[in-house]
N, C-alpha and C positions, 0 to 999 in steps of 0.2 A: 611500368608494370601496372596491370589492371587492379582494381579494388579487390576482386576475387582472388587473384594470384597472390596479392600482397598479404592477405590475411590467412590463407589456407595453411601456411607453415605454422603460424601461431596457433591455429585450431588444433593441428596435429600434436604440437608440443604440449599444449595445455591439457589435452585429453589424456596424454600419457602421465602427466603430473597430477591429474585430478584424483583426489582420494575417493575411495568407495563411500557412497552415501547410504544411509539407512533406507529401508523400504519406504518409510514415510516420516515426515518431520511433524512433531506434535506442537501446535500453537495453542496455548491456554488463555482464554479470556475469563477473567474473574474480577470480583468486586461486589459491592452491595447490590441489592435489587434496585431497579429503576436508575441505575447509574448510566445506562445507555449502551451496554455491551452489544445487545442484539441489534439495535438501530445502527451501530457502526458496521456490523456485518451486512445488514440489509442494504445500507447505502452503497457498499462496495459492489453488491449485486445489482445496484441501481433499481431496487425494489422500493422506491420512495413512498409509493401509495400505501404500503403495508406498515410503515413506521407509525402513522397517526393512529392506527387501530391495534397496536401491539398490546398483548396481554403479557403478564410476567412469565418469564421462561421457567418451565418446570424441570427441575433437575438438570442433568447434563445433556445438552444437545450437541450432536457431532455431525460434521460435514467434511467430506473429502473433496479436494480440488487440486488441480495441477498448477504448478508455478515453475517456470523454467524447466519443464520436463520432469519435475520431481513431484511426488505426491505429498500434499499437506493434509494433516489430520487436524481439523480445527474444532476445539472444544469450547463450547459456550456454557459456562457454569451459572445456572440461575442463582441469584444472590439473596433469596429470601432466607430468613434465619434458620428455618428447619432444614433447608438444603445445606446451608453452610455448616451446620452441626454434623450433618451426615458426611460431608466431604472430609471434615477434620477427623472424624472417627475412622475413616477408611482412606487414608491418604494414598496408599498404594494403588487404589483403583482410579483415583481422579488426578493425582499430581505426578505419579510415576511417569518417567519418560518425557517430561516437558523439556523442550529445547528452547522455547521462547515463551515467556509469560507476559501477558498484557493486563495490567491492573487498571481498571477504569474508575475514576472518581468524578462524581457530579459536583462541579465547583459552585453550582447554584444552590445546592442543598446544604447550606452552612450548618444547620442543626445536626446533620449526620456526618460531618467531617471527622469528628473524634471516633465514631463507630467505624468509618472507612479505614482510618489509620490503625485501629485496633485489629481489624480483620486482616489488613496488610501484614501486620506482625505475625498473625496466625499462619498465613500462607508461607511466609519465610520460614517459620518454625517447621512446617511440614517438609519443605525442601531440605532443611538441615537433617531431619530424621531420615529422609530418603538418600541423603548424601549426594544431592545434586545442586548445582548452582547456575540455573539458567539465567540469562540476562532478563531483567524485569523492565518493561517499558510502561511507565505510568502515563496514562492518558488523562490529562486534566480536561475533562470533557464538559460539554455544554458551555464552553467558552465562546459564546455566540458573538458574531460581528456587532450586534446591537450593544452588547456589554462592553466591547472594546471602545465603542464610541461614547456611551453614556456613563460608564463607571470604570474608566481605565485605571485611575489611581487605586481605587478600592480593589479591583481585581488583581492588579500587579502585586499589591501588598499581600493578598490572600495566597497567590501563587508562591511568593517568597516564603511565607509562613509554612505552607504545605511542604515545600521542598526541604526546608530545615527539619521538619518533623520526620519526614521519610528518610532523610540522610542520617538521622540520629540512630536508625536501626543498624547502621554500618554494613549494609549489604553491599557486596563488592561491585556488582554490575547493575547500576540503576540509571535509567535514562528517562527523559520527559518529553512529552508532546502536548501542545494545547490544541484541542480538537473540537469540532462542532459539525453536526449534520447540516447546518446552515452555511457552512464553509466546507463544501465537499472536497475542495482541494487540500485542506488540512488533513483529512483522513487518507486521501490518496497518497500524499507525500509521506505521512507517517508509516502506513502499512507497507508501502513500496520500499522505503529505506530499511525497515525491519526485516522483511523477507529477503531482500537482496544480500543482507549480511550473512545469510546461510550458505550462499553458493559462490565458490571461487570463479565459476564461469562468468559471473556478472562482469568481471574485468574485461573479458574478451568481447562480450556483447558491447560494452561501452566503447572499446577500441573500434569495433566494426561500425558503430554508429558515427563516431567521429570521422572516420575515413569516408563514409557515405555522405555526411554533411559537407565535407570539403569537395567531394566529387560533384555534387549537385548544386554547389554554391548556396547552401542553406544557412541562415543565421541561427537556426535551432531545430533540433529533431527530438521527438519523444516517441518511444515505442511502448504501447500499452497492451496488456492482455485483456481477456474478456471478463476478468474479475476487477477491472478498473485499476490494476496495479501497473506501475511504470517499471518495465524491466530494464530500461536503459535510456540515456538521454545525452544530449549535447546542447550547450548554450554558449553563444558567442560572448555574451556579457550578462550582467545582472538584469538589465532591462529585458533582454530576451527571455531570461529565466522567469521573470515575473509575468511576462505576457503569456508564455506557454503554460506556466503553472495555473494561471487564472483561467486560461481557455480550455484546458484539458477536460474539466467537467462539462463545460458547455458543449463540446463536440461529442462527447460520449452520450449525453442525454439527447442531443440533436439527432445523432445517428439512430438512437433507439426509437425516437418518436416520428422520424421522417417528416418533421415540420421545420422547414428551412426559412431563415430570415436573412435579409441583406442581399448583397450581390454574390451569387453563388452559381455553381454548376455541378451537376452530379453526373459522373461518367465512369462506367466500369467500377462501381463501388467507391467513387472518389468525390469528395466535396472540395470546392474552392470557394473560400469565403473571405471577404474583405472586412477586417475588424481593426480598429485603432489605426487605420491608415496603412495596414499591412495585409499581405496575402497569406492566408493560412490554407494549407492543403491537408485534408484528412482522408486517409486511404485505408481501406480494409485489406489485410493481407492474410491469405490462407496458406499456412506452411505445411499442413498435413491433412490429407483427406479424412473427413469425418471427425475432425478435431475442432475445438473452439478457435475462432479467428483472433488475430492480433490487429492492432490499429497503429497506423503511422501518422503522426502529426508533424508537419513541417512549417517553418516560417521562412518565407522567401520574398525578395523584392520582385523577382520575376516568377510567376506561378507555373512556369513550364519546366518540365524535366523529362529526360528520355526514359522510355519504357524499359530499355535494356538495363539502365542503372538500377531501377527498382527491382527488376527480376534478379539481377546479380546480388543485390542486398538481401532479398527474400531467400535466395538459395543459401547464402552464408548463414543467416539466422537459422534456417532449417538444419543445416549441417551442425551448427553449434548445439542446438536444442535436442535434436532427435537422432543423430548418427553417432 
């Protein structure tokens, strides 16, 4: 049975079982000023040049984007004291309808850790007033690679202390990520896992990717949307996971800049690059006319695969996401 025939029955079944989704899902970014909320959002848009010249976010900034065929309403709440007071006075306007909250803490700004924890408690209190309990993902941000190398023990101690203080709030769903704009992969991984938790169809996408990887004899496959978010992946082992996780930001920025290095070939929106003694294939996929593209990253010993297999895979993704 072909890959396409093998999965179409699963698609039809899961579409029947899939619950109705709201028109849009609200993702709330909050925390103190200068914690790095906007830089996280800009890095996902691959607008790195804007990060260095950022000015403080004024009030609530909103952006709509598509993820897995669903509309996401992204709220970036400026963290200056005057704005925080305004949010707390009018929680219905700013916190109502939150499905996922991302609370960002600057781990390098130790003098403001207590203030960050205090405001975290204020945010929880507003959720309680509104009778909602969205999962809160705490980004322990600006945990830069240089800090991991030069002050590992100190930073690990700080992280343990922070988690203990946040857990003391007894909030039901509380999760943690260590992130840095200098480790773009940490942000991609965190945001992808968070948003995938919203949609049951992610399981079907994962299954489709696994079948495709087997068909083309690939060690690993990652599918990324134009917001730098991984919508599904397959890794043969931990080494493959590490290689693809580390390489995904490289290929996204490479694709944006059109500046190629190493042994590579570009053909029909495809790059073949040799890195770490492996063949990486990066391919742009357009699933729907006039919509943002998706990107396919494969790790293979043999850099060759049949065009028909790719077309079949793209058609399955299109059917899952748009039909």
